[in-house]
C-alpha positions in Angstrom: 0.0 0.0 0.0 1.3 3.4 -0.9 2.1 5.9 1.8 -0.2 8.9 2.2 2.4 11.3 0.8 2.8 9.2 -2.4 -0.9 9.0 -3.2 -1.4 12.7 -4.3 1.8 12.6 -6.3 0.8 9.4 -7.9 -2.6 10.8 -8.7 -1.0 13.9 -10.2 1.3 11.9 -12.3 -1.5 9.7 -13.5 -3.5 12.8 -14.5 -0.5 14.2 -16.3 -0.2 10.9 -18.3 -3.9 10.9 -19.1 -3.6 14.5 -20.3 -0.7 13.6 -22.6 -2.6 10.5 -23.8 -5.8 12.4 -24.2 -7.8 9.6 -22.5 -8.4 8.1 -19.1 -6.7 4.9 -18.1 -7.7 2.1 -15.7 -6.0 1.3 -12.4 -4.5 -1.9 -13.8 -3.1 0.0 -16.8 -1.6 2.6 -14.5 0.0 0.0 -12.2 1.4 -1.8 -15.3 2.8 1.5 -16.7 4.5 2.3 -13.4 6.0 -1.2 -13.2 7.2 -0.9 -16.8 9.0 2.4 -16.1 10.6 1.1 -13.0 11.8 -2.0 -14.9 13.2 0.4 -17.5 15.1 1.9 -14.6 13.4 5.2 -15.3 11.9 7.6 -12.8 8.1 8.0 -12.9 8.1 11.6 -13.8 6.2 13.9 -16.2 9.0 13.7 -18.8 9.1 9.9 -19.0 5.3 9.7 -18.9 5.2 12.1 -21.8 7.7 10.1 -23.8 5.8 6.9 -23.2 2.4 8.6 -24.1 4.0 10.0 -27.3 5.2 6.5 -28.3 1.8 4.9 -27.4 -0.1 7.5 -29.4 2.2 7.3 -32.4 2.7 3.6 -32.4 -0.2 1.9 -30.5 0.6 -1.6 -31.7 4.3 -1.4 -31.0 5.3 -3.7 -28.1 8.5 -3.0 -26.3 10.5 -4.5 -23.5 11.6 -2.2 -20.8 15.2 -2.4 -22.1 14.1 -1.6 -25.6 12.1 1.4 -24.4 15.2 2.8 -22.5 17.4 2.2 -25.6 14.8 3.9 -27.8 14.6 7.0 -25.5 18.4 7.3 -25.5 18.5 7.1 -29.3 15.8 9.7 -29.6 17.7 12.0 -27.2 21.0 11.5 -29.0 19.4 12.2 -32.4 17.6 15.4 -31.1 21.0 16.6 -29.7 22.4 16.5 -33.2 19.7 18.7 -34.8 20.5 22.4 -35.0 17.7 25.1 -34.4 17.2 25.5 -38.2 18.0 22.8 -40.8 17.3 22.4 -44.5 15.6 19.3 -45.9 18.9 18.4 -47.6 20.9 18.7 -44.4 18.3 16.7 -42.6 18.7 13.8 -45.1 22.5 13.9 -44.6 21.9 13.8 -40.8 19.6 10.7 -41.3 22.3 9.0 -43.4 24.9 9.8 -40.8 22.7 8.1 -38.2 22.3 5.1 -40.6 18.7 5.8 -41.1 17.8 5.2 -44.8 14.1 5.1 -45.4 12.4 5.4 -48.8 11.8 9.0 -49.8 8.0 8.4 -49.6 8.5 7.6 -45.9 10.2 10.9 -45.3 7.4 12.7 -47.0 4.9 10.9 -44.8 6.9 11.8 -41.6 6.9 15.5 -42.6 3.2 15.4 -43.3 2.5 13.8 -39.9 4.6 16.7 -38.4 2.3 19.2 -40.1 4.7 20.2 -42.8 5.8 19.3 -46.3 9.2 18.0 -47.2 11.5 19.9 -49.6 15.2 19.7 -49.7 15.4 23.5 -50.1 13.0 24.4 -47.2 14.5 25.4 -43.8 12.7 23.7 -40.9 12.6 24.6 -37.3 13.7 22.2 -34.6 10.1 21.8 -33.5 9.1 20.2 -36.9 12.4 18.3 -37.1 12.0 16.8 -33.6 8.7 15.2 -34.6 10.3 13.8 -37.8 13.5 12.6 -36.1 11.4 10.9 -33.5 9.6 8.9 -36.2 12.9 8.2 -38.0 14.5 6.8 -34.8 11.5 4.6 -34.1 11.5 3.5 -37.8 15.1 2.5 -37.5 14.5 0.7 -34.3 11.6 -1.3 -35.8 13.6 -2.0 -39.0 16.5 -3.4 -37.0 14.3 -5.5 -34.8 12.6 -7.0 -37.8 15.9 -7.7 -39.4 17.1 -9.4 -36.2 14.0 -11.5 -36.2 14.3 -12.5 -39.8 11.8 -10.2 -41.5 12.6 -7.9 -44.3 11.4 -4.3 -44.4 10.8 -2.0 -47.3 10.0 1.4 -45.7 
């Protein structure tokens, strides 16, 4: 049983997660989520809950182990740190290639569309748009590598 001091904090964190997710969650789901984050050796804080909610909203059918989630978060942070405040589409493609992320061009167009923009190699993008796209790119790479390890081929 949680101590009385933890209950309000726990309730606040749950409400934060539900706000990020845009939906209410059940008690069992909340307990499972907390257990998952603890197994990932991550704190149960607003930032980690936001990252998990973002992943769940973007990829609802993606199943991850706690280790895979931690590795994925580290890869996303690493990729975000490489992105300057402003970057052209062409520079962004070079950045992806440097990270060994090589999707089909139609996939890149789709990522930009999902980020609320259109891709052009001549357009300069803000870090806000690029962060959404780089997030999808890192998850795409993760899924691709996992499929290759498991013997599946991937096209885009």
